[in-house]
C-alpha positions as CSV (number, residue, x, y, z in Angstrom):
1,M,27.3,-52.2,-17.8
2,T,24.7,-53.9,-19.8
3,S,21.7,-55.5,-18.1
4,I,19.3,-58.0,-19.5
5,I,15.6,-57.1,-19.3
6,S,13.6,-60.0,-17.8
7,T,10.1,-58.4,-17.7
8,A,8.2,-55.4,-19.1
9,S,4.6,-54.3,-18.7
10,R,2.6,-51.3,-20.0
11,S,0.1,-49.5,-17.8
12,A,-3.6,-49.7,-18.4
13,A,-3.6,-46.1,-19.6
14,H,-0.8,-46.9,-22.0
15,D,1.3,-44.0,-20.8
16,L,3.9,-45.8,-18.6
17,L,6.2,-48.8,-19.0
18,I,7.8,-50.7,-16.2
19,T,10.8,-53.0,-16.8
20,G,12.8,-55.3,-14.5
21,D,16.2,-56.9,-15.2
22,T,18.4,-59.7,-14.1
23,D,20.4,-57.3,-11.8
24,G,17.3,-56.4,-9.6
25,Y,16.6,-53.0,-11.1
26,L,13.1,-51.6,-11.8
27,R,12.9,-48.9,-14.4
28,L,9.9,-46.7,-15.1
29,F,9.6,-45.1,-18.6
30,R,7.0,-42.7,-20.0
31,Y,5.4,-44.5,-23.0
32,P,5.8,-44.2,-25.9
33,C,9.4,-42.9,-25.7
34,L,10.5,-41.5,-29.1
35,N,14.0,-40.4,-27.9
36,P,16.6,-43.2,-27.9
37,K,18.1,-41.7,-24.8
38,G,14.8,-41.3,-23.1
39,E,14.7,-40.4,-19.4
40,Y,13.5,-43.0,-16.9
41,N,13.4,-43.5,-13.1
42,E,15.5,-46.4,-11.8
43,E,15.8,-48.1,-8.5
44,K,17.8,-51.2,-7.5
45,V,15.3,-52.9,-5.2
46,Y,16.5,-56.5,-5.2
47,S,19.7,-58.5,-5.5
48,G,18.1,-61.2,-7.6
49,T,16.3,-61.3,-10.9
50,V,13.0,-59.5,-11.3
51,A,10.9,-62.3,-12.9
52,C,7.7,-60.3,-13.3
53,A,6.5,-56.7,-12.8
54,R,2.9,-55.7,-13.5
55,F,0.8,-52.6,-13.0
56,L,-2.3,-53.0,-10.9
57,F,-5.7,-51.7,-12.2
58,N,-5.2,-48.1,-11.0
59,D,-1.7,-47.7,-12.5
60,R,-0.4,-46.3,-9.2
61,N,1.0,-49.5,-7.9
62,I,2.9,-52.5,-9.2
63,V,3.4,-56.0,-8.1
64,T,6.7,-57.8,-8.6
65,V,7.9,-61.3,-8.4
66,V,11.6,-61.8,-7.8
67,L,13.8,-64.9,-7.9
68,Q,15.8,-65.6,-4.8
69,H,13.6,-63.3,-2.7
70,R,10.1,-63.3,-1.2
71,P,7.5,-64.3,-3.9
72,S,5.7,-60.9,-4.3
73,V,5.8,-57.4,-3.1
74,Y,3.6,-54.4,-3.5
75,L,5.5,-51.2,-4.4
76,P,4.4,-47.7,-5.2
77,V,5.1,-46.4,-8.8
78,I,7.7,-43.7,-9.0
79,A,6.5,-41.0,-11.4
80,N,8.8,-38.1,-10.2
81,P,12.5,-38.2,-10.8
82,R,13.0,-36.5,-7.5
83,A,10.8,-38.9,-5.6
84,R,12.0,-40.2,-2.2
85,R,13.9,-43.4,-2.1
86,W,11.0,-45.8,-1.3
87,R,13.3,-48.8,-1.1
88,E,14.4,-48.1,2.4
89,R,10.9,-47.3,3.5
90,F,9.5,-50.5,2.0
91,Y,12.2,-52.7,3.6
92,Q,11.7,-50.9,7.0
93,E,7.9,-51.7,6.9
94,E,8.7,-55.3,5.8
95,L,11.1,-55.8,8.7
96,E,8.6,-54.3,11.2
97,D,5.9,-56.7,9.9
98,D,8.3,-59.7,10.3
99,R,9.1,-58.6,13.9
100,E,5.4,-58.4,14.8
101,I,4.7,-61.8,13.3
102,D,7.7,-63.3,15.2
103,S,6.6,-61.8,18.5
104,E,3.1,-63.2,18.0
105,I,4.4,-66.6,17.3
106,D,6.8,-66.5,20.3
107,S,4.0,-65.3,22.6
108,T,1.5,-68.0,21.5
109,T,1.3,-71.2,23.6
110,F,0.3,-74.4,21.9
111,E,-1.8,-76.7,23.9
């Protein structure tokens, strides 16, 4: 299956490249990659199009903007092919935050 790359960004140290596609995948490559079949780490983190993915100044985190989803998220960079699946952890934290906000709104009385 062919995917269309919708965004790409190189790290400040010029040794990593992050790409996002229209199917919701983020891919992390070592840069430059001289092998046409170069290895990369891939995670499907969204169901919509990844509109933008950029490294933050420390090259340890990225910020993404996704169409048909919340406007931005803060995700850890995967540098190890055997890294834990951070997608479930991220969504779990996001759901817990939403529940806390909802409970605060419900408990607030407006005068």
